[in-house]
N, C-alpha and C positions, 0 to 999 in steps of 0.2 A: 349308899350303895344302890345302883341300879339293878333291877331284877327282871328276869324273864322267866316264862314258865311255857313248857312245850306240853300241851294236852294231847295225849294219843286216845283217839276214838274211833278205831278201825274195827271194832269188835262186830260180831253177829249176833243172832238170836237163838242159836242152836242150843245150846244148854238151857236156856230159857223156854224152850218149846214154842219160840214165837218167831214170826216172819219179820217182824219189825225188829232190828238192831237194838240190843238192849240199852245202848245210850240215850235212844228215843223213847223208851218207856217212861211212864209217868209215876212219879212218886210225890204225893201231897198235891197232886193236880197240876205238876209241872215236869217236863222231860228231865231225866237224871244229869243230862248234860248241860243243861242250864243251871240247875243247883251249882253244879261244879265249876262252871265259869263264873257265876254270880259270887261264890263264896271267895275265889281267888281274886276277883276284882275289888270286892269290898276289903280285902285284905290290904292291897296297895294299888289304888287306882292309876299308878305311873307305871305299873308293871307291864311289859310288853307279853301279850298273851298269843300263843300260836296254837291254833286248833288244827289237829291233823286228821283227816278222815278220808275214807275211800271216795275216789271220784264219784263214784255212782250213788254216793249218800248226800252230795253237796245240794241238790236240789230240794230234797226233803227237809234238810236242815234249814235251809233258806225259807221255806215254806212255813216252817215251825216257827221260826223268828218273826216273821210277819204276824202268825197268827197269836203268837203270845207277846207281841210287841216287845221282843227281847232285844236289848240295845247295848249289850256289854261290848266294848270294842275289842275286836280279835282279828288276827291274820289268818286265813285259811290256808292251808297246805294239803297236799294229796298224801295218802298213805301208801305204803309200799306193801310188797309180797309178805315181808316180815317185819315184826316191830323194829328191828333194827333199822330198817330203811325207812321206816315211818319218822323215827325219831331225827335222823339224818336230815331227811326232807324238811322236818319242822326247823331245825337249826338253821340250814341254809336259807329258809324262807324269811328270815329277819333281814329287812333292809340294811345295807352297809351304814346308813346314817344312824340308824338304832343300834346295831350290832357294836359300834365303835365304843359305845359308852355303857354297854352292859358288863356288870362284874360277876354275877353269879345268875346261873340258870337252874331251873328245877324241870324235872321231867315227872309228869303226873299221869295215872290214869283216869280217862275221862268219866269212868263208872266209880270213881271214889269221892261222892259228892261232899262227904261231911268233915273235911280235914278243917281243924280249928286254926284260927288267927294265931293263938300262942303255940300252937305246934309248928305252924309255918315259920314263925319267927325263930324258933329254936333251931330248925334245919338251916334257914339261909344264914343265920348268926354263925353257925357251926363251919359254913363253908366260906364265910368272909374272909378266912385267913389262909386261902389257897387250898384247902383241903376238901375232899369229897365227904358228903354227910348223908347218910341214909337212915329212914326209921326201921327199927327192928321190935319184934315182940317175942317173948319166951314161948317155947312149946309147952302144951298142957296134957297132951296125948303122948302116950308111949309110942315110940318108933322102932321100926325095924328096917334093915337094909336087905335088899333082895341079893341072893348069891346064887345064881344059877337056878337050879330047882328047889332050893331052900332059903330061909332066911334067918338073920340073926339079930338079936336085940342090940340097939346102940344107946349110948348115953345121951339124953335129949338136951342136958345142961350144955352140951358142946355145940348145939345148933340153935337157929332163932328162925323166926318168920320175918320176911322183908316186905315191907310196904313201899308206897311212893306217897308222896314226892320224894325223888331223891335229887340232890343238890350238888353242884359243881361249878367250879369257875368256869365261866362261859368260854372263852378262847380256848382253854385247855381241852374241854370235852369236845368242841368242834374240831380241833386238831385231832383228837382220838377217832372221831367217828370218820373223818375224812381220810385216815390213813392205815385203817385195819379192815380186813376182810371179814365179812360175816361167817359164822359158823353156828351149828346148831346148839353149842355150849353156850353161847351168849344168852342170857334169858333175860337179863335187864342191863341199865346203863352202868351200874356198878361193875358188871362184868366186862364192859367195854373198858372202863376206866382201870381197872386193874390188869388188862391186857397190855394196854398201852404205856401205863405207867406203873409197872409192877413194884416200884420201891415207894410209891406213894400211899399215904394213910388214907384209910377209909373210916371217918369217924361214925360210930353207931349211937344214934340218937334214940331214946325210948319211944316207941311207936305208941298208937291209940287205938284202943279196941273199937272206937265208934268210926274209924276211919276203914270201913269195910269196903270190899270190893264187889259191887253187885253182878253176880255171875249167874244164880241159879233162882228158881222161882223163890225158894224160901226168902231170899235175901230182900226181896220187894217188902215183903212184910216186916222184916227186920228194919228196913230202910224207913219205912212209915212210922213204926214205933220210935226210932232214933230222932227223926225230924220232929215229931210231936211232943216228946218227951224228955229227950237227953241234951237238946242243944239250946 
């Protein structure tokens, strides 16, 4: 099974309170994004890695690659205004001679650096039979639904948290992205899949609590703990 992964890294540092985009902040003395790409490459060094980032971040990324002597092979693509367009650009950036051999593609957040190899294997394996597969975790907090000017409690057992990477048959996901229009209700790749293939199954694979998305300042401290104690 030939694999590919689209790594979306177009975030900013707003919630971090940083001028530096969060994917370039350091954890354990290395930029977060380098942890992510290194982990994916060590899982399968034949996997096609496409890194999608805003055009104005490319120079900084290239400088960091030189500084850290980072040599994980990857294809660069430019991000769009919305995540939808970034993923689409990443899929289209794969050269035709490589794309023709790809069976399954994953889409992953660049600021989730701790996805394990066994976790990746379970997701790719689940998608190898033509299904979509996404990692999910149960909710542990009580949740409420907004209803105009009040709220109501809802059963948390009916809901789950969704992580990345999300895995799909490559040609089918590319077809979906190229043939639907963006809307605000599309929040991830599974949303694209189920709009274009409403009768297709989306397999739910158990997620991993270590697979955090580094978004807020406290996440940096959590990430340092994970990399030094849990991996």
